[in-house]
C-alpha positions as CSV (number, residue, x, y, z in Angstrom):
1,M,7.0,-0.8,-30.7
2,Q,6.2,-1.1,-27.2
3,E,9.7,-1.1,-26.3
4,T,10.3,2.2,-28.2
5,L,7.5,4.1,-27.1
6,S,8.8,3.0,-23.2
7,R,11.9,4.6,-24.4
8,W,10.1,7.7,-25.6
9,L,8.5,7.7,-22.2
10,A,11.2,7.1,-20.2
11,S,13.8,9.7,-21.7
12,S,11.7,12.3,-23.7
13,A,8.7,12.3,-22.2
14,G,7.5,15.5,-19.5
15,D,4.5,14.8,-17.5
16,Y,2.5,11.8,-17.8
17,T,1.4,8.9,-15.5
18,L,1.1,4.9,-16.5
19,V,-1.2,2.9,-15.1
20,E,-2.2,-0.9,-15.4
21,H,-5.7,-2.4,-15.8
22,P,-7.5,-5.0,-17.4
23,A,-7.5,-5.6,-21.3
24,V,-10.3,-3.2,-22.3
25,H,-12.1,-3.0,-25.5
26,T,-15.2,-0.2,-25.3
27,I,-15.5,2.9,-23.6
28,D,-17.8,1.3,-21.5
29,E,-15.2,-1.3,-20.1
30,A,-12.5,1.5,-19.8
31,L,-15.1,3.3,-17.7
32,N,-15.3,0.6,-15.2
33,H,-11.9,-0.8,-15.2
34,V,-9.6,2.4,-15.9
35,P,-8.9,3.8,-12.1
36,A,-9.7,7.4,-12.1
37,M,-6.6,9.7,-13.4
38,S,-6.2,13.0,-14.8
39,G,-6.7,13.9,-18.5
40,L,-9.6,13.8,-20.8
41,M,-10.3,10.1,-21.9
42,V,-10.9,10.2,-25.4
43,K,-12.3,7.9,-28.1
44,N,-10.2,6.7,-31.0
45,L,-11.2,5.7,-34.6
46,F,-9.3,4.8,-37.7
47,V,-11.3,5.5,-40.1
48,R,-10.5,5.7,-44.4
49,D,-11.9,7.2,-47.4
50,E,-15.0,5.4,-49.8
51,K,-11.9,4.4,-52.2
52,G,-9.2,3.5,-49.2
53,R,-6.8,6.4,-50.3
54,W,-7.0,8.2,-47.0
55,H,-6.8,7.0,-43.8
56,F,-7.4,9.2,-40.6
57,L,-7.0,8.3,-36.9
58,V,-10.0,10.6,-35.5
59,I,-9.5,11.5,-31.7
60,V,-12.8,13.2,-29.6
61,P,-13.7,13.2,-26.2
62,F,-14.9,9.8,-25.3
63,D,-18.3,10.7,-25.0
64,K,-19.0,12.5,-28.6
65,R,-20.8,10.7,-30.8
66,I,-19.4,11.6,-34.5
67,D,-21.2,12.5,-37.3
68,L,-18.9,10.5,-40.4
69,A,-20.8,11.6,-43.4
70,A,-20.4,15.7,-42.0
71,L,-16.8,14.7,-41.2
72,G,-16.2,13.6,-44.7
73,R,-17.3,16.6,-45.8
74,L,-14.9,19.0,-43.4
75,L,-12.4,16.7,-44.4
76,T,-13.3,17.3,-48.1
77,V,-13.1,13.4,-48.9
78,S,-15.5,10.8,-49.9
79,K,-18.1,9.3,-47.8
80,L,-16.0,7.7,-44.4
81,S,-16.2,4.8,-43.1
82,M,-14.3,2.4,-40.1
83,A,-11.5,0.6,-41.3
84,S,-11.0,-2.8,-41.3
85,P,-8.9,-4.6,-38.8
86,E,-6.4,-5.2,-41.7
87,R,-5.9,-2.1,-42.6
88,L,-5.5,-1.0,-39.3
89,L,-2.4,-3.3,-38.7
90,Q,-0.9,-2.2,-42.0
91,H,-0.7,1.3,-41.4
92,L,-0.6,1.8,-37.2
93,G,0.7,-1.6,-36.7
94,I,-1.8,-2.2,-34.3
95,T,-4.8,-4.4,-33.8
96,P,-8.6,-3.3,-32.8
97,G,-8.8,-2.1,-29.1
98,S,-5.3,-0.7,-28.9
99,V,-5.9,2.0,-30.9
100,S,-4.7,5.3,-29.9
101,L,-2.2,8.4,-30.4
102,F,0.8,6.2,-29.7
103,A,0.3,4.0,-32.8
104,L,1.1,6.9,-35.2
105,L,5.0,5.8,-34.1
106,N,4.0,3.3,-36.4
107,D,3.6,5.5,-39.6
108,S,6.4,6.5,-40.4
109,A,5.4,6.9,-44.0
110,H,3.0,9.2,-42.8
111,T,0.1,7.0,-44.2
112,V,-2.4,8.5,-41.8
113,E,-3.7,11.9,-41.1
114,L,-4.4,12.8,-37.5
115,V,-7.6,14.3,-36.7
116,L,-8.3,16.0,-32.9
117,D,-11.1,17.2,-31.9
118,Q,-10.6,21.1,-31.1
119,A,-11.6,20.0,-27.2
120,V,-8.8,17.0,-27.3
121,W,-6.4,19.7,-28.2
122,E,-7.3,22.1,-26.0
123,A,-7.5,20.0,-23.1
124,D,-4.8,20.2,-20.1
125,S,-4.5,16.6,-20.1
126,M,-5.6,13.4,-22.0
127,Q,-5.4,9.6,-21.6
128,A,-4.4,7.1,-24.5
129,H,-3.0,3.3,-24.5
130,P,0.6,2.8,-24.9
131,L,-0.4,0.5,-28.2
132,R,-2.0,-2.1,-25.4
133,N,-5.4,-1.8,-24.2
134,A,-4.7,-3.4,-20.5
135,A,-2.7,0.2,-19.3
136,T,-3.6,3.7,-19.9
137,V,-0.9,7.1,-19.9
138,A,-2.3,10.1,-18.9
139,L,0.0,13.3,-20.6
140,S,0.1,16.5,-20.4
141,H,-0.8,18.8,-23.9
142,A,3.2,19.7,-23.6
143,T,3.9,15.8,-24.0
144,L,1.4,15.6,-26.7
145,A,2.7,18.2,-28.8
146,S,6.1,16.6,-28.2
147,F,5.3,13.0,-29.0
148,L,3.7,14.7,-32.4
149,V,7.3,16.2,-32.7
150,H,8.7,13.2,-32.2
151,T,6.7,11.3,-35.2
152,G,6.4,14.0,-37.0
153,H,2.7,14.5,-37.2
154,V,1.0,17.8,-37.7
155,P,-2.7,17.0,-36.4
156,R,-5.5,18.6,-38.2
157,I,-7.4,20.5,-35.4
158,V,-11.2,20.8,-35.9
159,T,-14.0,20.9,-33.9
160,V,-15.1,17.1,-35.0
161,P,-19.2,17.2,-36.0
162,A,-21.4,15.1,-33.4
163,A,-24.1,13.4,-34.5
164,D,-27.6,14.4,-33.6
């Protein structure tokens, strides 16, 4: 899928920048190792409902702490929890540390619902790992929208509840 994303970025994407950096697994590591670049830095969570029937990719600004119980109520599903690495691989074709918007390329069956925080949707540009955590792409809002059309994912745009 890395090649598919690279081809899409080269041929279809509008405004984007890609930078290489040491592999990062946490926001703290990203803050230390990702070179300064445009775009809102985000945090990506892959969560599931209590029974494992619904899966969500939740994208929020990097410094937002999420209230999963309140988000579950907002999404009208049972209790939300982090999905296992096995589910992440099954549904998005990636491993922990590489979760990003671009993993939706691997969800051709549309088993994962994209939940974007309002602040992410309204940002002029955002950052995302290109299916590996040793690089970051800054993409414009127009490129984000074009990517979602390409994958067929319609985001649920909400104000993700913040934890106290």
